[in-house]
Structures are given as structure tokens and as C-alpha cells.
C-alpha positions as CSV (number, residue, x, y, z in Angstrom):
1,M,229.0,134.8,26.6
2,P,228.5,136.6,29.9
3,A,230.7,135.5,32.8
4,I,227.7,134.2,34.8
5,N,226.7,131.9,32.0
6,L,230.3,130.5,31.9
7,I,230.3,130.0,35.7
8,A,226.9,128.3,35.6
9,L,228.1,126.0,32.8
10,A,231.2,125.1,34.8
11,L,229.1,124.4,37.8
12,V,226.7,122.2,35.8
13,I,229.8,120.3,34.5
14,V,231.2,119.9,38.0
15,G,227.8,118.6,39.1
16,G,227.6,116.1,36.2
17,I,231.1,114.8,37.0
18,N,230.2,114.5,40.7
19,W,227.0,112.6,40.0
20,G,228.9,110.3,37.6
21,L,231.4,109.5,40.3
22,V,228.6,108.9,42.8
23,G,226.8,106.6,40.4
24,L,229.9,104.7,39.2
25,G,231.9,104.5,42.4
26,R,229.9,105.9,45.3
27,F,232.4,108.7,45.6
28,D,231.2,112.2,46.2
29,L,234.1,114.4,45.0
30,V,232.5,117.6,46.4
31,A,232.1,116.1,49.8
32,A,235.6,114.8,49.7
33,I,237.1,118.2,48.8
34,F,235.0,120.3,51.2
35,G,234.8,118.1,54.3
36,G,231.7,116.0,53.9
37,Q,228.2,116.4,52.6
38,D,227.0,118.4,55.7
39,A,229.9,120.8,55.6
40,P,228.7,124.4,54.9
41,L,231.0,124.8,51.9
42,A,229.9,121.5,50.3
43,R,226.3,122.5,50.8
44,A,227.0,125.8,49.2
45,V,228.5,124.1,46.1
46,Y,225.5,121.7,45.9
47,V,223.1,124.7,46.0
48,L,225.1,126.6,43.4
49,V,225.1,123.6,41.1
50,G,221.4,123.2,41.6
51,L,220.8,126.8,40.7
52,S,223.1,126.6,37.7
53,A,221.0,123.9,36.0
54,P,217.8,125.9,35.6
55,W,220.0,129.0,34.7
56,Q,221.3,127.0,31.7
57,L,217.8,126.5,30.5
58,V,217.6,130.1,29.5
59,P,220.3,129.9,26.7
60,L,218.9,126.6,25.6
61,L,215.4,128.0,25.3
62,R,216.7,131.1,23.5
63,A,218.6,128.9,21.0
64,S,215.5,126.8,20.5
65,V,213.4,129.8,19.7
66,A,216.0,131.1,17.3
67,G,216.3,127.7,15.6
68,E,219.9,127.1,16.7
69,T,219.4,123.8,18.5
70,R,221.4,121.7,16.0
71,A,224.9,120.9,17.0
72,Q,227.7,122.8,15.2
73,I,230.7,120.6,14.4
74,G,234.0,122.1,13.3
75,R,233.2,125.7,14.4
């Protein structure tokens, strides 16, 4: 898997964890780490997470076309 796909996947996971924390406890981990929601670094992370989600659609669509959408357990 190319490095950019791994980075995008990691950012999507970070975003999912962050949104889970926001939903469960009103705690924005990205903002807490990078100095608030309006801090330039926090905004950069938000943008990168946002761009990573559609990027991850490409492998999903390729797997769907190839008929590989079933989960593989024990591989």
C-alpha cells in the first residue's frame, strides 16, 4: 500500500476518534493538542482529515469493482 494511502487512513482514523470524543464528551482532541480550533495547525489537521476521507474512497471503489468488498477474517 502506498505511503499516501497509509497516511490518509491514519488521518481518517484520527478524525473518527476525534469526532467520537466530541460526540461523547464534547472534547476536541485536535484542538486541545494544537491550541484551539482556530489555531493554524489545528485547522491544517482538520483540512488534512477532510481531504483524507474522499481519498480513501478510491481504494474502496477499486475493491468494489474488483469484487473484494467482503471482509477478510484471519488473513
